[in-house]
C-alpha positions as CSV (number, residue, x, y, z in Angstrom):
1,X,40.8,-41.2,-141.8
2,X,39.3,-39.1,-139.0
3,X,35.9,-39.9,-137.6
4,X,33.7,-38.1,-135.1
5,X,32.1,-40.5,-132.7
6,X,29.5,-40.5,-130.0
7,X,31.7,-38.6,-127.5
8,X,31.0,-34.9,-128.1
9,X,33.9,-32.7,-129.2
10,X,36.3,-35.6,-129.4
11,X,37.9,-36.6,-132.7
12,X,38.5,-40.4,-132.8
13,X,40.9,-42.1,-135.1
14,X,40.4,-45.7,-136.4
15,X,42.4,-48.1,-138.5
16,X,40.5,-49.7,-141.3
17,X,41.8,-52.9,-142.9
18,X,40.2,-54.4,-146.0
19,X,42.7,-57.2,-146.7
20,X,42.8,-60.8,-145.4
21,X,43.9,-61.1,-141.7
22,X,47.4,-62.4,-142.5
23,X,48.2,-59.5,-144.9
24,X,51.2,-57.7,-143.7
25,X,50.3,-54.3,-145.3
26,X,50.1,-51.3,-143.0
27,X,47.1,-49.0,-142.6
28,X,47.2,-45.3,-142.1
29,X,45.1,-42.7,-140.4
30,X,44.8,-38.9,-140.8
31,X,46.0,-38.4,-137.2
32,X,48.2,-40.1,-134.7
33,X,45.6,-39.6,-132.0
34,X,43.9,-42.8,-131.0
35,X,41.2,-42.6,-128.3
36,X,39.4,-45.9,-128.4
37,X,42.1,-48.1,-129.8
38,X,43.2,-49.5,-133.2
39,X,41.9,-52.4,-135.3
40,X,43.7,-54.5,-137.8
41,X,41.0,-57.1,-138.7
42,X,40.0,-58.7,-142.0
43,X,36.2,-58.1,-142.2
44,X,35.4,-56.6,-145.6
45,X,32.4,-54.4,-145.3
46,X,31.1,-51.8,-147.8
47,X,32.8,-48.4,-147.5
48,X,29.6,-46.9,-146.3
49,X,29.4,-49.2,-143.3
50,X,33.1,-49.9,-142.5
51,X,33.7,-46.9,-140.4
52,X,30.6,-47.3,-138.2
53,X,31.3,-51.1,-137.9
54,X,34.8,-50.4,-136.7
55,X,33.6,-47.8,-134.3
56,X,31.1,-50.3,-132.8
57,X,33.8,-53.0,-132.6
58,X,36.1,-50.8,-130.7
59,X,33.4,-49.8,-128.3
60,X,32.5,-53.5,-127.9
61,X,36.1,-54.3,-126.9
62,X,36.0,-51.5,-124.4
63,X,32.7,-52.9,-122.9
64,X,30.9,-49.7,-123.8
65,X,27.9,-52.0,-124.7
66,X,25.2,-49.4,-125.0
67,X,27.2,-47.1,-127.2
68,X,28.4,-50.0,-129.3
69,X,24.8,-51.2,-129.9
70,X,23.8,-47.7,-131.1
71,X,26.7,-47.6,-133.4
72,X,26.2,-51.1,-134.8
73,X,22.5,-50.3,-135.3
74,X,23.5,-47.2,-137.3
75,X,25.8,-49.3,-139.5
76,X,22.9,-51.8,-140.1
77,X,20.6,-48.9,-141.0
78,X,23.2,-47.8,-143.7
79,X,23.4,-51.3,-145.2
80,X,21.3,-54.1,-143.8
81,X,22.9,-56.6,-146.1
82,X,26.1,-56.5,-144.1
83,X,26.2,-59.6,-141.9
84,X,28.8,-58.3,-139.4
85,X,26.7,-55.3,-138.4
86,X,23.9,-57.6,-137.3
87,X,26.6,-59.8,-135.6
88,X,27.8,-56.7,-133.7
89,X,24.3,-55.9,-132.5
90,X,23.9,-59.5,-131.2
91,X,27.2,-59.4,-129.4
92,X,26.1,-56.3,-127.5
93,X,23.3,-58.2,-125.7
94,X,25.7,-60.9,-124.3
95,X,27.7,-59.5,-121.4
96,X,29.0,-62.8,-120.0
97,X,31.7,-61.4,-117.8
98,X,29.0,-59.5,-115.9
99,X,26.7,-62.6,-116.2
100,X,24.1,-60.5,-118.1
101,X,22.3,-61.3,-121.3
102,X,19.2,-60.3,-123.1
103,X,18.1,-63.4,-124.8
104,X,14.9,-62.1,-126.4
105,X,16.7,-59.2,-128.1
106,X,19.6,-61.5,-129.2
107,X,17.2,-64.0,-130.8
108,X,15.3,-61.2,-132.5
109,X,18.5,-60.1,-134.2
110,X,19.3,-63.6,-135.3
111,X,15.8,-64.0,-136.8
112,X,16.6,-61.3,-139.3
113,X,18.7,-63.8,-141.2
114,X,16.2,-66.6,-141.1
115,X,14.0,-68.8,-138.9
116,X,16.5,-71.5,-138.2
117,X,20.2,-71.8,-137.5
118,X,20.7,-73.8,-140.8
119,X,18.8,-71.2,-142.8
120,X,20.8,-68.3,-141.3
121,X,24.2,-70.0,-141.8
122,X,23.3,-71.0,-145.4
123,X,22.7,-67.3,-146.2
124,X,26.2,-66.3,-145.3
125,X,28.8,-66.6,-148.1
126,X,32.0,-65.4,-146.5
127,X,33.7,-68.2,-144.6
128,X,35.0,-66.0,-141.8
129,X,31.7,-64.2,-141.4
130,X,30.0,-67.6,-141.2
131,X,32.2,-68.9,-138.4
132,X,31.9,-65.6,-136.5
133,X,28.1,-65.8,-136.9
134,X,28.2,-69.2,-135.2
135,X,29.4,-67.4,-132.0
136,X,26.0,-65.6,-131.7
137,X,24.2,-68.8,-132.6
138,X,25.7,-70.5,-129.6
139,X,25.1,-67.4,-127.4
140,X,21.4,-67.5,-128.0
141,X,21.0,-71.2,-128.5
142,X,20.0,-74.0,-126.2
143,X,21.6,-74.9,-122.9
144,X,22.6,-73.3,-119.6
145,X,24.5,-70.0,-119.5
146,X,27.7,-71.7,-118.2
147,X,27.5,-74.4,-120.8
148,X,27.1,-72.0,-123.7
149,X,30.1,-70.1,-122.5
150,X,32.2,-73.3,-122.7
151,X,30.8,-74.0,-126.2
152,X,31.8,-70.5,-127.3
153,X,35.3,-71.1,-125.9
154,X,35.6,-74.4,-127.7
155,X,34.3,-72.9,-131.0
156,X,36.8,-70.0,-130.8
157,X,39.6,-72.3,-130.0
158,X,39.0,-74.1,-133.3
159,X,38.8,-70.8,-135.1
160,X,42.0,-69.5,-133.6
161,X,43.8,-72.7,-134.8
162,X,42.3,-72.2,-138.2
163,X,43.0,-68.4,-138.4
164,X,46.0,-67.9,-136.1
165,X,46.7,-64.4,-137.4
166,X,43.2,-63.0,-137.2
167,X,43.4,-60.5,-134.3
168,X,39.6,-60.4,-133.7
169,X,39.3,-64.1,-133.5
170,X,42.2,-64.2,-131.1
171,X,40.8,-61.4,-129.0
172,X,37.4,-63.0,-128.6
173,X,39.0,-66.4,-127.9
174,X,40.9,-64.8,-125.0
175,X,37.7,-63.2,-123.8
176,X,35.8,-66.5,-124.0
177,X,38.5,-68.2,-121.9
178,X,37.7,-65.7,-119.2
179,X,33.9,-66.1,-119.6
180,X,34.2,-69.9,-119.3
181,X,36.7,-70.2,-116.4
182,X,35.4,-71.6,-113.1
183,X,38.3,-70.1,-111.2
184,X,38.3,-66.3,-111.9
185,X,40.5,-64.2,-109.8
186,X,44.0,-65.3,-109.8
187,X,45.8,-66.7,-112.8
188,X,44.3,-70.2,-113.5
189,X,45.7,-72.1,-116.5
190,X,42.9,-70.9,-118.8
191,X,43.4,-67.3,-117.7
192,X,47.2,-67.6,-118.2
193,X,46.4,-68.9,-121.7
194,X,44.1,-65.9,-122.3
195,X,46.9,-63.5,-121.3
196,X,49.4,-65.3,-123.6
197,X,47.0,-64.9,-126.5
198,X,46.6,-61.2,-125.8
199,X,50.3,-60.7,-125.7
200,X,50.6,-62.1,-129.2
201,X,48.0,-59.6,-130.4
202,X,49.7,-56.6,-128.8
203,X,53.1,-57.7,-130.2
204,X,51.7,-57.0,-133.7
205,X,49.1,-54.3,-132.7
206,X,50.0,-52.7,-129.4
207,X,46.9,-50.4,-129.6
208,X,44.3,-53.2,-129.7
209,X,42.0,-52.3,-126.9
210,X,40.5,-55.8,-126.5
211,X,43.9,-57.4,-126.1
212,X,44.9,-54.9,-123.4
213,X,41.5,-55.1,-121.7
214,X,41.3,-58.8,-121.6
215,X,44.8,-59.3,-120.3
216,X,43.8,-57.2,-117.3
217,X,40.8,-59.3,-116.6
218,X,42.8,-62.5,-117.1
219,X,45.4,-61.6,-114.5
220,X,43.1,-59.8,-112.1
221,X,44.4,-61.1,-108.8
222,X,47.1,-60.3,-106.2
223,X,49.5,-63.1,-107.3
224,X,49.2,-62.6,-111.0
225,X,48.5,-58.8,-111.4
226,X,52.1,-57.8,-111.6
227,X,52.3,-59.5,-115.0
228,X,49.5,-57.3,-116.3
229,X,50.9,-54.0,-115.1
230,X,52.1,-53.1,-118.6
231,X,48.6,-53.6,-120.0
232,X,47.1,-51.6,-117.2
233,X,49.5,-48.7,-117.7
234,X,48.8,-48.8,-121.5
235,X,45.1,-49.4,-121.7
236,X,43.8,-46.1,-120.4
237,X,46.0,-44.2,-122.9
238,X,45.0,-46.4,-125.8
239,X,41.2,-46.0,-125.1
240,X,41.2,-42.7,-123.4
241,X,37.6,-41.9,-124.3
242,X,36.0,-45.0,-123.0
243,X,35.0,-44.6,-119.3
244,X,35.3,-48.3,-118.7
245,X,38.9,-48.3,-120.1
246,X,39.8,-45.5,-117.7
247,X,38.6,-47.7,-114.9
248,X,40.1,-51.0,-115.9
249,X,43.7,-50.3,-114.9
250,X,42.5,-50.0,-111.3
251,X,41.8,-53.7,-111.3
252,X,45.5,-54.3,-111.5
253,X,46.4,-51.4,-109.2
254,X,43.9,-52.6,-106.6
255,X,45.2,-56.2,-106.8
256,X,48.7,-54.8,-106.1
257,X,47.5,-52.4,-103.4
258,X,48.6,-49.4,-105.5
259,X,46.0,-47.0,-104.0
260,X,47.1,-43.9,-105.8
261,X,46.5,-45.6,-109.1
262,X,43.1,-46.9,-107.9
263,X,42.0,-43.4,-106.9
264,X,43.3,-41.7,-110.0
265,X,41.9,-44.2,-112.5
266,X,38.4,-44.2,-111.0
267,X,38.2,-40.5,-110.6
268,X,38.9,-40.1,-114.3
269,X,36.4,-42.9,-115.2
270,X,33.6,-41.5,-113.0
271,X,34.2,-38.0,-114.4
272,X,33.9,-39.3,-117.9
273,X,30.7,-41.1,-117.1
274,X,29.2,-37.9,-115.7
275,X,30.2,-36.0,-118.8
276,X,28.6,-38.6,-121.0
277,X,25.5,-38.5,-118.9
278,X,25.2,-34.8,-119.2
279,X,25.9,-34.7,-123.0
280,X,23.3,-37.4,-123.7
281,X,20.8,-36.1,-121.1
282,X,20.7,-39.3,-119.2
283,X,19.3,-40.1,-115.8
284,X,21.4,-40.6,-112.6
285,X,21.5,-44.4,-113.2
286,X,24.0,-43.7,-116.0
287,X,26.5,-42.4,-113.5
288,X,29.6,-44.6,-113.3
289,X,28.7,-46.0,-109.8
290,X,31.1,-48.9,-110.4
291,X,34.0,-46.5,-110.6
292,X,32.7,-44.3,-107.8
293,X,32.5,-47.3,-105.4
294,X,36.1,-48.2,-106.3
295,X,37.2,-44.6,-105.8
296,X,35.5,-44.6,-102.4
297,X,37.3,-47.8,-101.4
298,X,40.7,-46.4,-102.6
299,X,40.2,-43.3,-100.5
300,X,39.4,-45.4,-97.5
301,X,42.6,-47.4,-97.9
302,X,44.5,-44.1,-98.1
303,X,43.0,-43.1,-94.8
304,X,41.1,-40.2,-96.4
305,X,37.9,-41.0,-94.5
306,X,36.5,-37.5,-94.7
307,X,36.8,-37.3,-98.5
308,X,35.4,-40.9,-98.8
309,X,32.4,-39.9,-96.6
310,X,31.7,-36.9,-98.8
311,X,31.5,-39.3,-101.8
312,X,29.2,-41.5,-99.8
313,X,26.9,-38.6,-99.1
314,X,26.8,-37.8,-102.8
315,X,25.9,-41.4,-103.5
316,X,23.1,-41.2,-100.9
317,X,21.8,-38.2,-102.8
318,X,22.1,-39.6,-106.3
319,X,20.7,-43.1,-105.9
320,X,17.1,-42.3,-104.8
321,X,16.7,-40.3,-108.0
322,X,17.2,-43.3,-110.2
323,X,17.5,-46.4,-108.0
324,X,18.8,-49.0,-110.5
325,X,19.9,-52.4,-109.3
326,X,23.5,-51.6,-109.7
327,X,23.2,-48.2,-107.9
328,X,21.5,-49.8,-104.9
329,X,24.1,-52.6,-104.6
330,X,27.0,-50.2,-104.8
331,X,25.4,-47.9,-102.2
332,X,25.1,-50.8,-99.7
333,X,28.7,-51.8,-100.1
334,X,30.0,-48.2,-99.7
335,X,28.0,-47.6,-96.5
336,X,29.2,-50.8,-94.9
337,X,32.8,-50.2,-96.0
338,X,32.8,-46.7,-94.6
339,X,31.8,-48.1,-91.2
340,X,34.2,-51.0,-91.4
341,X,37.2,-48.9,-92.3
342,X,36.6,-45.6,-90.4
343,X,34.5,-47.0,-87.5
344,X,32.5,-43.8,-87.3
345,X,30.5,-41.3,-89.3
346,X,29.9,-37.6,-89.0
347,X,26.5,-36.4,-87.7
348,X,25.6,-35.1,-91.2
349,X,25.7,-38.6,-92.7
350,X,22.3,-40.4,-92.6
351,X,22.8,-44.0,-93.8
352,X,20.1,-45.7,-95.8
353,X,19.7,-49.2,-94.2
354,X,16.4,-49.8,-96.0
355,X,17.7,-50.1,-99.5
356,X,15.5,-52.5,-101.5
357,X,17.3,-55.7,-102.2
358,X,14.5,-58.0,-103.4
359,X,15.7,-58.0,-107.0
360,X,19.5,-57.7,-106.6
361,X,20.6,-61.0,-105.3
362,X,22.1,-62.7,-102.3
363,X,25.3,-60.6,-101.9
364,X,23.3,-57.4,-101.7
365,X,21.0,-59.0,-99.1
366,X,24.1,-60.1,-97.1
367,X,25.7,-56.7,-97.2
368,X,22.5,-55.0,-96.1
369,X,22.2,-57.4,-93.2
370,X,25.8,-56.9,-92.2
371,X,25.4,-53.1,-92.4
372,X,22.4,-53.3,-90.0
373,X,24.4,-55.6,-87.7
374,X,27.3,-53.1,-87.7
375,X,25.0,-50.4,-86.5
376,X,23.2,-52.7,-84.0
377,X,26.6,-53.7,-82.6
378,X,27.4,-50.1,-81.7
379,X,24.2,-50.1,-79.7
380,X,24.8,-53.6,-78.3
381,X,21.4,-54.5,-79.7
382,X,21.7,-58.3,-79.9
383,X,18.0,-58.7,-80.7
384,X,18.4,-56.8,-83.9
385,X,21.5,-58.8,-84.9
386,X,19.5,-62.0,-84.3
387,X,16.7,-60.8,-86.5
388,X,19.2,-60.1,-89.3
389,X,20.8,-63.4,-88.8
390,X,17.5,-65.3,-89.1
391,X,16.5,-63.4,-92.2
392,X,19.9,-63.9,-93.9
393,X,20.0,-67.5,-93.0
394,X,16.6,-68.0,-94.7
395,X,17.9,-66.1,-97.8
396,X,21.0,-68.4,-98.0
397,X,18.7,-71.4,-97.8
398,X,16.5,-70.2,-100.6
399,X,19.6,-69.4,-102.8
400,X,21.2,-72.8,-102.1
401,X,18.1,-74.4,-103.6
402,X,18.6,-72.5,-106.9
403,X,22.3,-73.4,-107.6
404,X,23.6,-76.2,-109.7
405,X,26.8,-78.1,-109.0
406,X,28.5,-76.0,-111.6
407,X,28.0,-72.9,-109.5
408,X,25.7,-70.8,-111.7
409,X,22.0,-70.4,-111.1
410,X,19.7,-72.8,-112.8
411,X,17.4,-71.5,-115.6
412,X,20.1,-68.9,-116.4
413,X,18.8,-68.3,-120.0
414,X,18.0,-64.7,-119.1
415,X,19.6,-62.0,-117.0
416,X,21.6,-63.9,-114.4
417,X,24.0,-61.3,-112.8
418,X,22.2,-61.5,-109.5
419,X,21.6,-65.3,-109.5
420,X,23.3,-67.1,-106.7
421,X,26.5,-69.1,-107.1
422,X,28.4,-71.5,-104.9
423,X,30.9,-68.7,-104.2
424,X,28.3,-66.1,-103.3
425,X,26.6,-68.6,-100.9
426,X,30.0,-69.2,-99.2
427,X,30.5,-65.5,-98.9
428,X,27.1,-65.0,-97.4
429,X,27.8,-67.8,-94.9
430,X,31.0,-66.0,-93.9
431,X,29.0,-62.8,-93.3
432,X,26.4,-64.7,-91.3
433,X,29.1,-66.2,-89.1
434,X,30.6,-62.7,-88.6
435,X,27.2,-61.4,-87.4
436,X,26.9,-64.3,-85.0
437,X,30.4,-63.5,-83.7
438,X,29.3,-59.9,-83.1
439,X,26.3,-61.1,-81.1
440,X,28.1,-63.6,-78.9
441,X,30.9,-61.1,-78.2
442,X,28.3,-58.6,-76.9
443,X,27.0,-61.4,-74.8
444,X,30.4,-62.0,-73.4
445,X,31.0,-65.5,-74.7
446,X,34.6,-65.2,-76.0
447,X,35.1,-68.9,-76.3
448,X,32.2,-69.2,-78.7
449,X,33.3,-66.1,-80.5
450,X,36.7,-67.7,-81.3
451,X,35.1,-70.9,-82.4
452,X,32.8,-68.9,-84.8
453,X,35.7,-66.8,-86.2
454,X,37.8,-69.9,-86.9
455,X,34.9,-71.2,-88.9
456,X,34.5,-67.8,-90.7
457,X,38.1,-67.4,-91.7
458,X,38.3,-71.0,-92.9
459,X,35.2,-70.5,-95.1
460,X,36.5,-67.1,-96.4
461,X,39.7,-68.8,-97.4
462,X,37.6,-71.1,-99.7
463,X,36.0,-68.1,-101.6
464,X,37.4,-66.5,-104.7
465,X,39.9,-63.8,-104.2
466,X,38.2,-60.4,-104.4
467,X,38.4,-58.8,-107.8
468,X,37.5,-55.4,-106.5
469,X,36.4,-53.8,-103.2
470,X,35.7,-56.8,-101.0
471,X,32.0,-57.9,-100.7
472,X,32.9,-59.2,-97.3
473,X,33.3,-55.6,-96.2
474,X,35.0,-56.4,-93.0
475,X,37.2,-59.4,-93.9
476,X,36.8,-62.1,-91.3
477,X,40.6,-62.4,-91.0
478,X,40.7,-58.8,-89.8
479,X,37.8,-59.2,-87.5
480,X,39.5,-62.2,-85.9
481,X,42.9,-60.6,-85.9
482,X,41.8,-57.5,-84.1
483,X,40.2,-59.6,-81.4
484,X,43.5,-61.6,-81.1
485,X,45.3,-58.3,-80.6
486,X,43.1,-57.4,-77.8
487,X,43.8,-60.7,-76.2
488,X,47.5,-60.4,-76.5
489,X,47.8,-63.3,-78.9
490,X,50.1,-61.4,-81.2
491,X,51.7,-64.2,-83.2
492,X,48.3,-65.6,-84.1
493,X,47.1,-62.1,-85.0
494,X,50.0,-61.7,-87.4
495,X,48.9,-65.0,-89.1
496,X,45.4,-63.7,-89.6
497,X,46.5,-60.3,-91.0
498,X,48.9,-62.1,-93.3
499,X,46.1,-64.2,-94.7
500,X,44.1,-61.1,-95.4
501,X,47.0,-59.5,-97.1
502,X,47.5,-62.5,-99.4
503,X,44.0,-62.0,-100.7
504,X,44.0,-58.2,-100.6
505,X,47.4,-56.6,-101.0
506,X,48.4,-53.7,-98.9
507,X,45.0,-53.3,-97.1
508,X,45.5,-50.5,-94.6
509,X,43.7,-52.1,-91.7
510,X,45.5,-55.4,-92.1
511,X,48.8,-53.6,-92.2
512,X,48.0,-51.5,-89.2
513,X,46.9,-54.6,-87.2
514,X,50.0,-56.5,-88.3
515,X,52.3,-53.6,-87.3
516,X,50.8,-53.4,-83.8
517,X,51.3,-57.1,-83.4
518,X,54.9,-57.0,-84.7
519,X,55.7,-54.2,-82.3
520,X,54.4,-56.3,-79.4
521,X,56.6,-59.1,-80.7
522,X,59.6,-56.7,-81.2
523,X,60.2,-58.0,-84.7
524,X,62.1,-54.9,-85.9
525,X,62.9,-55.9,-89.5
526,X,59.3,-56.8,-90.2
527,X,58.1,-53.7,-88.5
528,X,60.2,-51.5,-90.8
529,X,58.7,-53.2,-93.9
530,X,55.2,-52.7,-92.7
531,X,55.9,-49.2,-91.5
532,X,57.3,-48.2,-94.9
533,X,54.2,-49.5,-96.6
534,X,51.9,-47.6,-94.3
535,X,54.0,-44.4,-94.6
536,X,53.5,-44.6,-98.3
537,X,49.8,-45.4,-98.3
538,X,48.8,-43.0,-95.5
539,X,51.1,-40.1,-96.7
540,X,48.1,-37.8,-97.1
541,X,45.6,-39.4,-94.7
542,X,43.4,-37.6,-92.3
543,X,45.4,-36.4,-89.3
544,X,43.7,-38.8,-86.9
545,X,44.5,-41.7,-89.1
546,X,48.2,-40.8,-89.5
547,X,48.6,-40.9,-85.7
548,X,48.6,-44.7,-86.0
549,X,52.0,-44.4,-87.5
550,X,53.3,-43.1,-84.2
551,X,52.0,-46.1,-82.3
């Protein structure tokens, strides 16, 4: 069976299975080419809707939510009596990993089957469809966002026990474990369980995009990422026409400090997003800014500051045309990282320090304040730094009044991606301390600076491991470590750089700082290890950056 999907000029191949989930029969396709993945489920839809439903489900597993929604809607239009097409539509409005949901649209879809939960469930005859429908009932039911995620996890745990061979139940159970975890970022017990479940799926169906995708998310952290390298290497090939799938391997590559992989994955993903944008005549907000920000960070780690700055200038051109929330947030991070990594900008680059952050949460506010403080530090303008400190301190206070003990914002029944969490408040406090450190250092109070930095690194150590380019754009460990280098406290500097490297593998600035300290300590064996890492990372760096290797 060969099906032409939303991606122009691309022929996509799907598996269709109309037997029970534990049936061992094989399915066939007209072509060996698979570009979104392969399904082996047990949902029995009418022949007229099956292909569209399968297409939507593959897109859903690949987090291509907008395209999945369009496809499920097309399936519903073909046959509105199919319960699972409505289910698919409802699933598209609940993006729990991104802390996004559209409750109104989700509830409107549920209402198609009846006015109450009992009425809706009573209208569903197929037992598997009924228990799957209960997932969306929980999604758009009563309770806080975080509590509903846990209820979804518990419901799917029961389903997985009842239907252990059903690949879709298993895949969504793995995803729900990631949604519900309170310790995302480095292989907690629940995340390890999610990875184990995905492994069982891929043992039977190695082309299941959800299984590969969710394993990457489950093990997305420097101490667990190695165990997901197989999934990272496979996923982009299995779902080669999903821009998000092209990006996802870079989660593992970044956690391992494999910067070539980060750059290559995100260049492909961004290019795919631009092609989609052009084909569907979409505005600039549809650009893959997520991938572009990761690409920019990867180039900075490779010491390709000039190339990274060119991307930043493109970003400064694109964002004003369609300043979505995401675009503005990514722009702020990219500007601050360019300064933090390279230390300078060309005369042609005009930063935007007035990005509107009113509607994009505490972290965007923190990064904008830090960006302004970075520029003020260059001018030794302590008054401006103090202004930003006062403003950010007030924003932290406001956010702290909106957070429950569980860490998610209260009243999170609607969109909550930008709502404050305990972790975001801690990160903002780190940034506030860093700004204070900048100020007192300009004022010449080194004793106070060291006191502040000890507080900052202790607090950063309590935050979640970064699952991407760090929001604390100049890690406090590096800020403190570089000062220790200047003071000749080399052994203590090594400790700070090592702490940074535990959280962010093979970061160039941490490795450079560590190498300088080790050379001062004459630790030859350790010097060789770090030097080898840097030679590999900076092999094609700008000439000025490569000179650090001759230090």
